[in-house]
C-alpha positions as a LaTeX table, in Angstrom:
\begin{tabular}{lrrr}
\hline
Residue & $x$ (\AA) & $y$ (\AA) & $z$ (\AA) \\
\hline
Met1 & $-104.33$ & 271.15 & 97.14 \\
Thr2 & $-100.88$ & 269.76 & 97.87 \\
Glu3 & $-100.51$ & 272.02 & 100.90 \\
Asp4 & $-103.65$ & 270.57 & 102.50 \\
Thr5 & $-102.49$ & 267.01 & 101.84 \\
Asn6 & $-99.02$ & 267.75 & 103.17 \\
Thr7 & $-100.47$ & 269.41 & 106.28 \\
Asn8 & $-102.75$ & 266.43 & 106.94 \\
Glu9 & $-99.82$ & 264.02 & 106.54 \\
Asn10 & $-97.71$ & 266.07 & 108.96 \\
Leu11 & $-100.58$ & 266.17 & 111.43 \\
Glu12 & $-101.10$ & 262.40 & 111.17 \\
Ala13 & $-97.36$ & 261.77 & 111.61 \\
Phe14 & $-97.31$ & 264.03 & 114.67 \\
Gln15 & $-100.33$ & 262.26 & 116.18 \\
Lys16 & $-98.79$ & 258.83 & 115.56 \\
Arg17 & $-95.55$ & 259.93 & 117.20 \\
Lys18 & $-97.46$ & 261.35 & 120.16 \\
Asn19 & $-99.52$ & 258.16 & 120.55 \\
Lys20 & $-96.38$ & 256.03 & 120.37 \\
Glu21 & $-94.70$ & 258.13 & 123.06 \\
Glu22 & $-97.83$ & 257.91 & 125.25 \\
Met23 & $-97.89$ & 254.12 & 124.88 \\
Lys24 & $-94.21$ & 253.95 & 125.80 \\
Tyr25 & $-94.84$ & 255.88 & 129.01 \\
Gln26 & $-97.83$ & 253.69 & 129.85 \\
Met27 & $-95.77$ & 250.53 & 129.37 \\
Ile28 & $-92.96$ & 251.88 & 131.56 \\
Ser29 & $-95.50$ & 252.84 & 134.21 \\
Phe30 & $-97.13$ & 249.42 & 134.01 \\
Gly31 & $-93.73$ & 247.73 & 134.40 \\
Leu32 & $-92.89$ & 249.88 & 137.42 \\
Met33 & $-96.23$ & 249.03 & 139.02 \\
Ile34 & $-95.55$ & 245.32 & 138.52 \\
Val35 & $-92.12$ & 245.75 & 140.14 \\
Leu36 & $-93.68$ & 247.63 & 143.08 \\
Thr37 & $-96.28$ & 244.87 & 143.45 \\
Leu38 & $-93.54$ & 242.22 & 143.48 \\
Val39 & $-91.60$ & 244.20 & 146.10 \\
Ala40 & $-94.72$ & 244.45 & 148.27 \\
Phe41 & $-95.41$ & 240.74 & 147.81 \\
Gly42 & $-91.80$ & 239.97 & 148.74 \\
Val43 & $-92.05$ & 242.05 & 151.91 \\
Val44 & $-95.18$ & 240.19 & 152.99 \\
Ala45 & $-94.15$ & 236.72 & 151.81 \\
Thr46 & $-90.76$ & 236.68 & 153.54 \\
Gly47 & $-92.16$ & 237.88 & 156.85 \\
Thr48 & $-88.69$ & 238.85 & 158.00 \\
Met49 & $-89.38$ & 242.57 & 158.14 \\
Asn50 & $-90.70$ & 244.17 & 161.31 \\
Thr51 & $-94.38$ & 245.11 & 160.97 \\
Met52 & $-93.68$ & 248.64 & 162.27 \\
Phe53 & $-91.55$ & 249.13 & 159.15 \\
Ala54 & $-93.45$ & 246.90 & 156.72 \\
Ile55 & $-96.87$ & 248.55 & 157.03 \\
Pro56 & $-95.68$ & 252.12 & 156.25 \\
Leu57 & $-93.53$ & 250.74 & 153.41 \\
Leu58 & $-96.52$ & 248.93 & 151.90 \\
Ala59 & $-98.68$ & 252.05 & 152.26 \\
Phe60 & $-95.98$ & 254.12 & 150.55 \\
Leu61 & $-95.69$ & 251.61 & 147.68 \\
Ala62 & $-99.49$ & 251.67 & 147.31 \\
Leu63 & $-99.52$ & 255.48 & 147.14 \\
Ile64 & $-96.88$ & 255.42 & 144.41 \\
Gln65 & $-99.02$ & 252.98 & 142.44 \\
Val66 & $-102.11$ & 255.14 & 142.88 \\
Gly67 & $-100.11$ & 258.09 & 141.55 \\
Phe68 & $-99.08$ & 256.11 & 138.48 \\
Gln69 & $-102.67$ & 255.02 & 137.92 \\
Phe70 & $-104.00$ & 258.58 & 138.14 \\
Tyr71 & $-101.24$ & 260.20 & 136.13 \\
Tyr72 & $-100.84$ & 257.75 & 133.28 \\
Phe73 & $-103.84$ & 255.42 & 133.04 \\
Met74 & $-106.56$ & 257.90 & 133.98 \\
His75 & $-104.84$ & 260.62 & 131.89 \\
Met76 & $-104.84$ & 263.18 & 134.69 \\
Lys77 & $-101.77$ & 264.78 & 133.13 \\
Asp78 & $-103.68$ & 265.73 & 129.99 \\
Lys79 & $-105.42$ & 269.04 & 129.44 \\
Gly80 & $-109.17$ & 269.15 & 129.92 \\
His81 & $-109.27$ & 266.87 & 132.95 \\
Ala82 & $-109.54$ & 269.60 & 135.57 \\
Met83 & $-113.06$ & 268.74 & 136.78 \\
Pro84 & $-112.42$ & 264.99 & 137.21 \\
Ala85 & $-109.17$ & 265.84 & 139.00 \\
Ile86 & $-110.99$ & 268.19 & 141.38 \\
Leu87 & $-113.60$ & 265.53 & 142.11 \\
Ile88 & $-111.01$ & 262.80 & 142.70 \\
Tyr89 & $-108.84$ & 264.98 & 144.93 \\
Gly90 & $-111.95$ & 266.16 & 146.79 \\
Gly91 & $-112.94$ & 262.53 & 147.37 \\
Val92 & $-109.47$ & 261.71 & 148.65 \\
Trp93 & $-109.62$ & 264.74 & 150.97 \\
Ala94 & $-113.06$ & 263.69 & 152.28 \\
Ala95 & $-111.78$ & 260.15 & 152.90 \\
Leu96 & $-108.75$ & 261.47 & 154.80 \\
Leu97 & $-110.96$ & 263.73 & 156.92 \\
Thr98 & $-113.29$ & 260.82 & 157.66 \\
Leu99 & $-110.38$ & 258.61 & 158.71 \\
Ala100 & $-108.92$ & 261.39 & 160.85 \\
Gly101 & $-112.30$ & 261.86 & 162.54 \\
Leu102 & $-112.66$ & 258.14 & 163.20 \\
Val103 & $-109.15$ & 257.97 & 164.67 \\
Leu104 & $-109.87$ & 261.00 & 166.84 \\
Ile105 & $-113.15$ & 259.53 & 168.12 \\
Ser106 & $-111.50$ & 256.15 & 168.78 \\
Trp107 & $-108.63$ & 257.58 & 170.79 \\
Trp108 & $-110.54$ & 260.26 & 172.64 \\
\hline
\end{tabular}
């Protein structure tokens, strides 16, 4: 009987430690996304940066934030999320193909 109780306590302690570590990573990610948002706001608000450099920089900062959102807040790093990941990446691929087709039609 004591082995079962001890095993349950160890399991609960492990789960608490894992949840605490997960929350730490989410808070760090959230802080980094706020910093990236402030950097993007600063780029736009100052208006001193050339638009040929500012637009790709803003798009890059947005892609980093999307990565953080997928990886940490949508738990795409966890096991068992293969099907949602496939659907999300398939949707992103379809959107990129649609944009490429629209650009091709517009320029041709």
